[in-house]
PANUMI-329795 format. One record per atom (N, C-alpha, C): residue number from 1; atom name; z negated, y negated, x. Coordinates in nm, 3 decimals. Layout:
BEGIN
SITE num atome      pz      py      px
SITE NUM    CA       Z       Y       X
...
***
This chain:
BEGIN
SITE num atome      pz      py      px
SITE   1     N -20.475  -3.565   5.228
SITE   1    CA -20.479  -3.447   5.138
SITE   1     C -20.422  -3.474   5.007
SITE   2     N -20.472  -3.580   4.944
SITE   2    CA -20.410  -3.661   4.828
SITE   2     C -20.284  -3.675   4.818
SITE   3     N -20.253  -3.756   4.918
SITE   3    CA -20.112  -3.805   4.928
SITE   3     C -20.009  -3.705   4.942
SITE   4     N -20.058  -3.589   5.002
SITE   4    CA -19.950  -3.493   5.038
SITE   4     C -19.926  -3.418   4.901
SITE   5     N -20.059  -3.398   4.808
SITE   5    CA -20.033  -3.316   4.709
SITE   5     C -19.946  -3.405   4.614
SITE   6     N -19.940  -3.555   4.592
SITE   6    CA -19.886  -3.626   4.509
SITE   6     C -19.751  -3.634   4.569
SITE   7     N -19.707  -3.647   4.684
SITE   7    CA -19.571  -3.642   4.728
SITE   7     C -19.495  -3.534   4.675
SITE   8     N -19.590  -3.387   4.734
SITE   8    CA -19.522  -3.270   4.634
SITE   8     C -19.497  -3.233   4.511
SITE   9     N -19.577  -3.327   4.449
SITE   9    CA -19.575  -3.314   4.287
SITE   9     C -19.432  -3.404   4.282
SITE  10     N -19.435  -3.499   4.294
SITE  10    CA -19.324  -3.591   4.295
SITE  10     C -19.164  -3.527   4.349
SITE  11     N -19.195  -3.501   4.448
SITE  11    CA -19.076  -3.387   4.509
SITE  11     C -19.050  -3.304   4.445
SITE  12     N -19.126  -3.215   4.382
SITE  12    CA -19.092  -3.094   4.313
SITE  12     C -19.003  -3.138   4.140
SITE  13     N -19.084  -3.254   4.088
SITE  13    CA -19.079  -3.294   3.968
SITE  13     C -18.886  -3.344   3.999
SITE  14     N -18.878  -3.425   4.095
SITE  14    CA -18.748  -3.469   4.098
SITE  14     C -18.655  -3.339   4.114
SITE  15     N -18.690  -3.251   4.206
SITE  15    CA -18.580  -3.128   4.212
SITE  15     C -18.550  -3.074   4.113
SITE  16     N -18.659  -3.059   4.017
SITE  16    CA -18.640  -2.991   3.873
SITE  16     C -18.549  -3.033   3.782
SITE  17     N -18.585  -3.186   3.783
SITE  17    CA -18.537  -3.283   3.672
SITE  17     C -18.388  -3.295   3.678
SITE  18     N -18.373  -3.286   3.848
SITE  18    CA -18.204  -3.317   3.902
SITE  18     C -18.112  -3.210   3.819
SITE  19     N -18.170  -3.101   3.790
SITE  19    CA -18.031  -2.998   3.712
SITE  19     C -18.009  -3.068   3.571
SITE  20     N -18.095  -3.184   3.504
SITE  20    CA -18.075  -3.245   3.368
SITE  20     C -17.960  -3.316   3.404
SITE  21     N -17.924  -3.344   3.498
SITE  21    CA -17.825  -3.450   3.543
SITE  21     C -17.689  -3.391   3.565
SITE  22     N -17.670  -3.277   3.602
SITE  22    CA -17.545  -3.237   3.603
SITE  22     C -17.455  -3.229   3.499
SITE  23     N -17.353  -3.267   3.511
SITE  23    CA -17.260  -3.335   3.361
SITE  23     C -17.224  -3.207   3.309
SITE  24     N -17.228  -3.265   3.161
SITE  24    CA -17.234  -3.164   3.053
SITE  24     C -17.092  -3.062   3.059
SITE  25     N -16.988  -3.167   3.081
SITE  25    CA -16.841  -3.101   3.098
SITE  25     C -16.824  -2.997   3.207
SITE  26     N -16.924  -3.012   3.277
SITE  26    CA -16.910  -2.889   3.424
SITE  26     C -17.010  -2.778   3.398
SITE  27     N -17.112  -2.762   3.285
SITE  27    CA -17.189  -2.660   3.278
SITE  27     C -17.101  -2.572   3.262
SITE  28     N -17.146  -2.431   3.269
SITE  28    CA -17.113  -2.303   3.278
SITE  28     C -17.066  -2.263   3.121
SITE  29     N -17.165  -2.296   3.040
SITE  29    CA -17.115  -2.262   2.918
SITE  29     C -17.028  -2.323   2.869
SITE  30     N -16.950  -2.457   2.887
SITE  30    CA -16.859  -2.542   2.848
SITE  30     C -16.742  -2.476   2.916
SITE  31     N -16.727  -2.403   3.009
SITE  31    CA -16.628  -2.382   3.093
SITE  31     C -16.531  -2.256   3.004
SITE  32     N -16.447  -2.292   2.941
SITE  32    CA -16.380  -2.208   2.833
SITE  32     C -16.220  -2.232   2.878
SITE  33     N -16.137  -2.131   2.905
SITE  33    CA -16.027  -2.130   2.932
SITE  33     C -15.930  -2.179   2.837
SITE  34     N -15.904  -2.334   2.830
SITE  34    CA -15.801  -2.382   2.757
SITE  34     C -15.648  -2.410   2.770
SITE  35     N -15.567  -2.376   2.677
SITE  35    CA -15.431  -2.371   2.700
SITE  35     C -15.386  -2.467   2.802
SITE  36     N -15.429  -2.618   2.754
SITE  36    CA -15.361  -2.719   2.821
SITE  36     C -15.427  -2.730   2.980
SITE  37     N -15.509  -2.652   2.973
SITE  37    CA -15.528  -2.641   3.165
SITE  37     C -15.457  -2.566   3.233
SITE  38     N -15.427  -2.416   3.146
SITE  38    CA -15.327  -2.344   3.219
SITE  38     C -15.186  -2.407   3.216
SITE  39     N -15.148  -2.493   3.109
SITE  39    CA -15.012  -2.532   3.097
SITE  39     C -15.029  -2.650   3.211
SITE  40     N -15.123  -2.707   3.239
SITE  40    CA -15.104  -2.837   3.312
SITE  40     C -15.092  -2.795   3.469
SITE  41     N -15.150  -2.676   3.500
SITE  41    CA -15.142  -2.614   3.625
SITE  41     C -15.002  -2.559   3.643
SITE  42     N -14.959  -2.504   3.538
SITE  42    CA -14.827  -2.416   3.511
SITE  42     C -14.717  -2.536   3.579
SITE  43     N -14.726  -2.656   3.522
SITE  43    CA -14.623  -2.786   3.534
SITE  43     C -14.650  -2.790   3.654
SITE  44     N -14.761  -2.809   3.727
SITE  44    CA -14.759  -2.885   3.886
SITE  44     C -14.712  -2.756   3.979
SITE  45     N -14.735  -2.632   3.946
SITE  45    CA -14.688  -2.521   4.003
SITE  45     C -14.518  -2.552   4.016
SITE  46     N -14.456  -2.553   3.900
SITE  46    CA -14.322  -2.558   3.846
SITE  46     C -14.262  -2.684   3.965
SITE  47     N -14.346  -2.801   3.968
SITE  47    CA -14.284  -2.930   3.990
SITE  47     C -14.293  -2.897   4.143
SITE  48     N -14.407  -2.851   4.223
SITE  48    CA -14.419  -2.809   4.342
SITE  48     C -14.325  -2.731   4.375
SITE  49     N -14.296  -2.655   4.348
SITE  49    CA -14.196  -2.511   4.365
SITE  49     C -14.023  -2.584   4.399
SITE  50     N -14.004  -2.649   4.275
SITE  50    CA -13.898  -2.744   4.291
SITE  50     C -13.892  -2.837   4.397
SITE  51     N -13.965  -2.931   4.424
SITE  51    CA -13.999  -3.031   4.525
SITE  51     C -13.973  -2.971   4.684
SITE  52     N -14.033  -2.822   4.686
SITE  52    CA -14.070  -2.796   4.830
SITE  52     C -13.954  -2.680   4.863
SITE  53     N -13.822  -2.660   4.778
SITE  53    CA -13.736  -2.577   4.811
SITE  53     C -13.777  -2.422   4.766
SITE  54     N -13.857  -2.406   4.679
SITE  54    CA -13.873  -2.251   4.624
SITE  54     C -14.014  -2.213   4.681
SITE  55     N -14.107  -2.292   4.760
SITE  55    CA -14.222  -2.276   4.828
SITE  55     C -14.330  -2.249   4.700
SITE  56     N -14.415  -2.174   4.687
SITE  56    CA -14.520  -2.174   4.582
SITE  56     C -14.653  -2.232   4.673
SITE  57     N -14.749  -2.306   4.592
SITE  57    CA -14.874  -2.342   4.640
SITE  57     C -14.987  -2.251   4.625
SITE  58     N -14.963  -2.132   4.713
SITE  58    CA -15.036  -2.026   4.714
SITE  58     C -15.130  -2.019   4.841
SITE  59     N -15.215  -1.918   4.831
SITE  59    CA -15.338  -1.891   4.958
SITE  59     C -15.256  -1.782   5.004
SITE  60     N -15.287  -1.751   5.096
SITE  60    CA -15.205  -1.634   5.200
SITE  60     C -15.314  -1.532   5.192
SITE  61     N -15.284  -1.417   5.127
SITE  61    CA -15.375  -1.308   5.121
SITE  61     C -15.295  -1.168   5.197
SITE  62     N -15.369  -1.069   5.197
SITE  62    CA -15.318  -0.949   5.296
SITE  62     C -15.238  -0.868   5.178
SITE  63     N -15.163  -0.808   5.265
SITE  63    CA -15.058  -0.714   5.177
SITE  63     C -15.117  -0.630   5.103
SITE  64     N -15.239  -0.566   5.127
SITE  64    CA -15.322  -0.445   5.048
SITE  64     C -15.396  -0.520   4.946
SITE  65     N -15.395  -0.687   4.935
SITE  65    CA -15.482  -0.742   4.815
SITE  65     C -15.422  -0.682   4.666
SITE  66     N -15.499  -0.654   4.575
SITE  66    CA -15.445  -0.608   4.426
SITE  66     C -15.349  -0.708   4.381
SITE  67     N -15.235  -0.700   4.319
SITE  67    CA -15.152  -0.756   4.289
SITE  67     C -15.182  -0.876   4.184
SITE  68     N -15.314  -0.855   4.109
SITE  68    CA -15.334  -0.988   3.991
SITE  68     C -15.438  -1.075   4.097
SITE  69     N -15.477  -1.004   4.240
SITE  69    CA -15.530  -1.147   4.314
SITE  69     C -15.496  -1.181   4.418
SITE  70     N -15.329  -1.147   4.441
SITE  70    CA -15.273  -1.153   4.528
SITE  70     C -15.206  -1.300   4.567
SITE  71     N -15.182  -1.369   4.484
SITE  71    CA -15.147  -1.504   4.486
SITE  71     C -15.236  -1.627   4.387
SITE  72     N -15.339  -1.645   4.479
SITE  72    CA -15.429  -1.758   4.392
SITE  72     C -15.358  -1.882   4.413
SITE  73     N -15.392  -1.969   4.358
SITE  73    CA -15.320  -2.128   4.356
SITE  73     C -15.392  -2.180   4.443
SITE  74     N -15.356  -2.248   4.552
SITE  74    CA -15.421  -2.331   4.648
SITE  74     C -15.420  -2.470   4.600
SITE  75     N -15.529  -2.559   4.540
SITE  75    CA -15.505  -2.635   4.477
SITE  75     C -15.475  -2.758   4.568
SITE  76     N -15.504  -2.762   4.694
SITE  76    CA -15.497  -2.899   4.774
SITE  76     C -15.352  -2.881   4.809
SITE  77     N -15.281  -2.835   4.744
SITE  77    CA -15.147  -2.841   4.776
SITE  77     C -15.079  -2.878   4.663
SITE  78     N -15.126  -2.886   4.543
SITE  78    CA -15.086  -2.974   4.448
SITE  78     C -15.157  -3.087   4.386
SITE  79     N -15.287  -3.100   4.415
SITE  79    CA -15.411  -3.241   4.367
SITE  79     C -15.365  -3.290   4.524
SITE  80     N -15.357  -3.417   4.494
SITE  80    CA -15.359  -3.509   4.354
SITE  80     C -15.203  -3.549   4.341
SITE  81     N -15.089  -3.494   4.409
SITE  81    CA -14.955  -3.540   4.393
SITE  81     C -14.933  -3.474   4.257
SITE  82     N -14.961  -3.363   4.210
SITE  82    CA -14.888  -3.289   4.116
SITE  82     C -14.980  -3.302   3.979
SITE  83     N -15.120  -3.285   3.996
SITE  83    CA -15.210  -3.316   3.895
SITE  83     C -15.316  -3.389   3.941
SITE  84     N -15.423  -3.473   3.867
SITE  84    CA -15.529  -3.540   3.925
SITE  84     C -15.636  -3.473   3.970
SITE  85     N -15.700  -3.354   3.934
SITE  85    CA -15.792  -3.281   3.985
SITE  85     C -15.735  -3.123   3.955
SITE  86     N -15.820  -3.045   4.018
SITE  86    CA -15.800  -2.881   3.978
SITE  86     C -15.919  -2.866   3.854
SITE  87     N -15.852  -2.773   3.769
SITE  87    CA -15.945  -2.769   3.639
SITE  87     C -16.074  -2.774   3.636
SITE  88     N -16.134  -2.823   3.560
SITE  88    CA -16.317  -2.772   3.519
SITE  88     C -16.328  -2.657   3.537
SITE  89     N -16.271  -2.569   3.484
SITE  89    CA -16.314  -2.430   3.473
SITE  89     C -16.239  -2.337   3.596
SITE  90     N -16.182  -2.390   3.677
SITE  90    CA -16.153  -2.354   3.827
SITE  90     C -16.273  -2.307   3.920
SITE  91     N -16.259  -2.198   3.997
SITE  91    CA -16.355  -2.187   4.098
SITE  91     C -16.365  -2.297   4.156
SITE  92     N -16.254  -2.353   4.216
SITE  92    CA -16.231  -2.459   4.313
SITE  92     C -16.330  -2.578   4.232
SITE  93     N -16.353  -2.616   4.121
SITE  93    CA -16.427  -2.725   4.102
SITE  93     C -16.582  -2.636   4.021
SITE  94     N -16.607  -2.514   4.088
SITE  94    CA -16.734  -2.479   4.049
SITE  94     C -16.724  -2.392   3.911
SITE  95     N -16.608  -2.344   3.865
SITE  95    CA -16.616  -2.300   3.756
SITE  95     C -16.620  -2.148   3.763
SITE  96     N -16.551  -2.046   3.634
SITE  96    CA -16.565  -1.907   3.654
SITE  96     C -16.461  -1.855   3.660
SITE  97     N -16.343  -1.894   3.697
SITE  97    CA -16.187  -1.880   3.693
SITE  97     C -16.119  -1.898   3.806
SITE  98     N -16.029  -1.832   3.860
SITE  98    CA -15.959  -1.815   3.971
SITE  98     C -15.838  -1.813   3.904
SITE  99     N -15.750  -1.941   3.923
SITE  99    CA -15.622  -1.958   3.868
SITE  99     C -15.522  -1.885   4.008
SITE 100     N -15.420  -1.783   3.927
SITE 100    CA -15.328  -1.719   4.016
SITE 100     C -15.216  -1.680   3.956
SITE 101     N -15.076  -1.669   4.058
SITE 101    CA -14.978  -1.660   3.999
SITE 101     C -14.954  -1.513   4.011
SITE 102     N -14.852  -1.495   3.864
SITE 102    CA -14.838  -1.312   3.836
SITE 102     C -14.675  -1.327   3.840
SITE 103     N -14.607  -1.242   3.877
SITE 103    CA -14.451  -1.236   3.913
SITE 103     C -14.435  -1.346   3.984
SITE 104     N -14.488  -1.371   4.101
SITE 104    CA -14.436  -1.464   4.197
SITE 104     C -14.309  -1.510   4.242
SITE 105     N -14.262  -1.347   4.264
SITE 105    CA -14.092  -1.375   4.326
SITE 105     C -14.012  -1.399   4.225
SITE 106     N -14.014  -1.382   4.083
SITE 106    CA -13.910  -1.399   4.026
SITE 106     C -13.922  -1.535   3.932
SITE 107     N -14.052  -1.511   3.854
SITE 107    CA -14.091  -1.613   3.747
SITE 107     C -14.241  -1.633   3.738
SITE 108     N -14.297  -1.695   3.859
SITE 108    CA -14.422  -1.747   3.876
SITE 108     C -14.489  -1.795   3.742
SITE 109     N -14.595  -1.742   3.704
SITE 109    CA -14.646  -1.746   3.582
SITE 109     C -14.805  -1.768   3.627
SITE 110     N -14.866  -1.881   3.592
SITE 110    CA -15.017  -1.894   3.571
SITE 110     C -15.089  -1.817   3.507
SITE 111     N -15.193  -1.744   3.540
SITE 111    CA -15.285  -1.695   3.488
SITE 111     C -15.419  -1.723   3.511
SITE 112     N -15.506  -1.639   3.448
SITE 112    CA -15.645  -1.671   3.475
SITE 112     C -15.724  -1.568   3.516
SITE 113     N -15.806  -1.525   3.617
SITE 113    CA -15.877  -1.446   3.676
SITE 113     C -16.011  -1.452   3.640
SITE 114     N -16.110  -1.387   3.550
SITE 114    CA -16.220  -1.439   3.522
SITE 114     C -16.303  -1.364   3.620
SITE 115     N -16.385  -1.439   3.699
SITE 115    CA -16.437  -1.397   3.833
SITE 115     C -16.596  -1.356   3.799
SITE 116     N -16.635  -1.369   3.678
SITE 116    CA -16.753  -1.297   3.622
SITE 116     C -16.714  -1.140   3.625
SITE 117     N -16.617  -1.103   3.593
SITE 117    CA -16.590  -0.964   3.564
SITE 117     C -16.577  -0.898   3.684
SITE 118     N -16.487  -0.951   3.776
SITE 118    CA -16.453  -0.903   3.890
SITE 118     C -16.579  -0.900   3.989
SITE 119     N -16.678  -0.976   3.959
SITE 119    CA -16.802  -0.970   4.006
SITE 119     C -16.931  -0.857   3.980
SITE 120     N -16.908  -0.836   3.864
SITE 120    CA -16.965  -0.740   3.775
SITE 120     C -16.893  -0.585   3.836
SITE 121     N -16.775  -0.568   3.808
SITE 121    CA -16.698  -0.463   3.869
SITE 121     C -16.748  -0.417   3.995
SITE 122     N -16.737  -0.527   4.105
SITE 122    CA -16.783  -0.511   4.255
SITE 122     C -16.947  -0.459   4.247
SITE 123     N -17.027  -0.495   4.180
SITE 123    CA -17.173  -0.470   4.167
SITE 123     C -17.161  -0.315   4.160
SITE 124     N -17.119  -0.270   4.045
SITE 124    CA -17.104  -0.124   3.985
SITE 124     C -17.027  -0.051   4.092
SITE 125     N -16.927  -0.104   4.152
SITE 125    CA -16.888  -0.029   4.255
SITE 125     C -16.954   0.001   4.389
SITE 126     N -17.064  -0.088   4.427
SITE 126    CA -17.169  -0.104   4.550
SITE 126     C -17.239   0.013   4.507
SITE 127     N -17.292   0.006   4.382
SITE 127    CA -17.411   0.113   4.336
SITE 127     C -17.366   0.245   4.337
SITE 128     N -17.214   0.250   4.293
SITE 128    CA -17.150   0.389   4.286
SITE 128     C -17.128   0.454   4.418
SITE 129     N -17.082   0.372   4.515
SITE 129    CA -17.068   0.415   4.656
SITE 129     C -17.218   0.437   4.722
SITE 130     N -17.305   0.384   4.718
SITE 130    CA -17.447   0.431   4.735
SITE 130     C -17.474   0.544   4.697
SITE 131     N -17.482   0.582   4.573
SITE 131    CA -17.528   0.702   4.477
SITE 131     C -17.440   0.809   4.598
SITE 132     N -17.286   0.785   4.578
SITE 132    CA -17.210   0.893   4.610
SITE 132     C -17.217   0.934   4.778
SITE 133     N -17.289   0.841   4.856
SITE 133    CA -17.289   0.873   4.990
SITE 133     C -17.450   0.965   4.991
SITE 134     N -17.525   0.926   4.912
SITE 134    CA -17.635   0.970   4.906
SITE 134     C -17.655   1.136   4.817
SITE 135     N -17.549   1.145   4.729
SITE 135    CA -17.518   1.305   4.674
SITE 135     C -17.383   1.345   4.687
SITE 136     N -17.355   1.362   4.827
SITE 136    CA -17.242   1.445   4.857
SITE 136     C -17.128   1.420   4.751
SITE 137     N -17.109   1.287   4.737
SITE 137    CA -16.949   1.233   4.667
SITE 137     C -16.940   1.226   4.511
SITE 138     N -17.083   1.287   4.474
SITE 138    CA -17.072   1.308   4.316
SITE 138     C -17.095   1.207   4.244
SITE 139     N -17.069   1.121   4.120
SITE 139    CA -17.076   1.043   4.045
SITE 139     C -17.185   1.080   3.936
SITE 140     N -17.274   0.980   3.892
SITE 140    CA -17.380   1.013   3.808
SITE 140     C -17.308   1.019   3.656
SITE 141     N -17.248   1.107   3.604
SITE 141    CA -17.160   1.111   3.478
SITE 141     C -17.306   1.105   3.391
SITE 142     N -17.288   1.085   3.259
SITE 142    CA -17.356   1.071   3.122
SITE 142     C -17.317   1.168   3.014
SITE 143     N -17.215   1.124   2.999
SITE 143    CA -17.155   1.164   2.853
SITE 143     C -16.996   1.180   2.874
SITE 144     N -16.916   1.268   2.801
SITE 144    CA -16.793   1.310   2.806
SITE 144     C -16.712   1.210   2.717
SITE 145     N -16.641   1.110   2.716
SITE 145    CA -16.597   1.008   2.579
SITE 145     C -16.445   1.047   2.589
SITE 146     N -16.368   1.148   2.645
SITE 146    CA -16.245   1.195   2.620
SITE 146     C -16.218   1.284   2.729
SITE 147     N -16.098   1.355   2.705
SITE 147    CA -16.068   1.434   2.850
SITE 147     C -16.058   1.352   2.960
SITE 148     N -16.114   1.401   3.071
SITE 148    CA -16.122   1.288   3.186
SITE 148     C -16.167   1.176   3.182
SITE 149     N -16.239   1.136   3.083
SITE 149    CA -16.299   0.986   3.067
SITE 149     C -16.444   1.009   3.052
SITE 150     N -16.550   0.943   3.125
SITE 150    CA -16.657   0.971   3.130
SITE 150     C -16.772   0.858   3.109
SITE 151     N -16.868   0.857   3.071
SITE 151    CA -16.965   0.738   3.067
SITE 151     C -17.056   0.759   3.206
SITE 152     N -17.123   0.650   3.268
SITE 152    CA -17.236   0.667   3.369
SITE 152     C -17.329   0.630   3.328
SITE 153     N -17.439   0.740   3.379
SITE 153    CA -17.557   0.704   3.396
SITE 153     C -17.630   0.611   3.478
SITE 154     N -17.637   0.482   3.423
SITE 154    CA -17.670   0.368   3.496
SITE 154     C -17.788   0.368   3.571
SITE 155     N -17.868   0.435   3.510
SITE 155    CA -18.017   0.479   3.536
SITE 155     C -18.015   0.552   3.698
SITE 156     N -17.951   0.644   3.700
SITE 156    CA -17.937   0.706   3.825
SITE 156     C -17.873   0.590   3.951
SITE 157     N -17.824   0.499   3.859
SITE 157    CA -17.760   0.416   3.995
SITE 157     C -17.856   0.307   4.027
SITE 158     N -17.975   0.298   3.970
SITE 158    CA -18.089   0.224   4.001
SITE 158     C -18.042   0.049   3.918
SITE 159     N -17.962   0.070   3.820
SITE 159    CA -17.924  -0.041   3.752
SITE 159     C -18.027  -0.038   3.605
SITE 160     N -18.100  -0.129   3.571
SITE 160    CA -18.177  -0.139   3.476
SITE 160     C -18.135  -0.140   3.338
SITE 161     N -17.997  -0.185   3.333
SITE 161    CA -17.915  -0.147   3.205
SITE 161     C -17.752  -0.157   3.234
SITE 162     N -17.675  -0.102   3.170
SITE 162    CA -17.539  -0.098   3.196
SITE 162     C -17.498  -0.266   3.180
SITE 163     N -17.364  -0.272   3.284
SITE 163    CA -17.343  -0.404   3.291
SITE 163     C -17.255  -0.466   3.185
SITE 164     N -17.287  -0.578   3.172
SITE 164    CA -17.210  -0.648   3.042
SITE 164     C -17.130  -0.778   3.119
SITE 165     N -17.019  -0.815   3.050
SITE 165    CA -16.950  -0.914   3.082
SITE 165     C -16.948  -1.023   2.945
SITE 166     N -16.983  -1.130   2.947
SITE 166    CA -16.922  -1.194   2.818
SITE 166     C -16.811  -1.247   2.799
SITE 167     N -16.702  -1.235   2.721
SITE 167    CA -16.607  -1.284   2.685
SITE 167     C -16.585  -1.414   2.696
SITE 168     N -16.503  -1.469   2.742
SITE 168    CA -16.476  -1.608   2.720
SITE 168     C -16.387  -1.650   2.616
SITE 169     N -16.343  -1.540   2.552
SITE 169    CA -16.243  -1.556   2.441
SITE 169     C -16.315  -1.527   2.306
SITE 170     N -16.394  -1.466   2.314
SITE 170    CA -16.454  -1.424   2.170
SITE 170     C -16.621  -1.508   2.160
***
């Protein structure tokens, strides 16, 4: 019994301390959108496009995908030939940003999509849809902000507090 307890304590200690070994450059608080990361991805996309006869290194999405999510960059097509690794803040590297192309048909430009914001919006939409199903399609409005613009009563959505997303820019 003592051997089992000792093994359990050692195992738990190793598990807890293994988080301390996570590289500092990969930690979420260090993942900010640096201009040089976006520029290096833009350069890699441009080189790929030039060498592939106009094709773009993107993942295929459905036609009804929103335009800002429609052309995510497929890093497997540009790493390691056009850049060493995917940026540390990219979703593919465990980061919080999706690298996407906008204006893909005429002037493909690399932009960042903050996945924390998209995740928060999706969470609010799930709560709203549940509420609307249970209340004949009504939304729990709280206050009128402007004509046709309302705030939402988040307590009625069973949310403890209004959703907040930390800006990576400020």
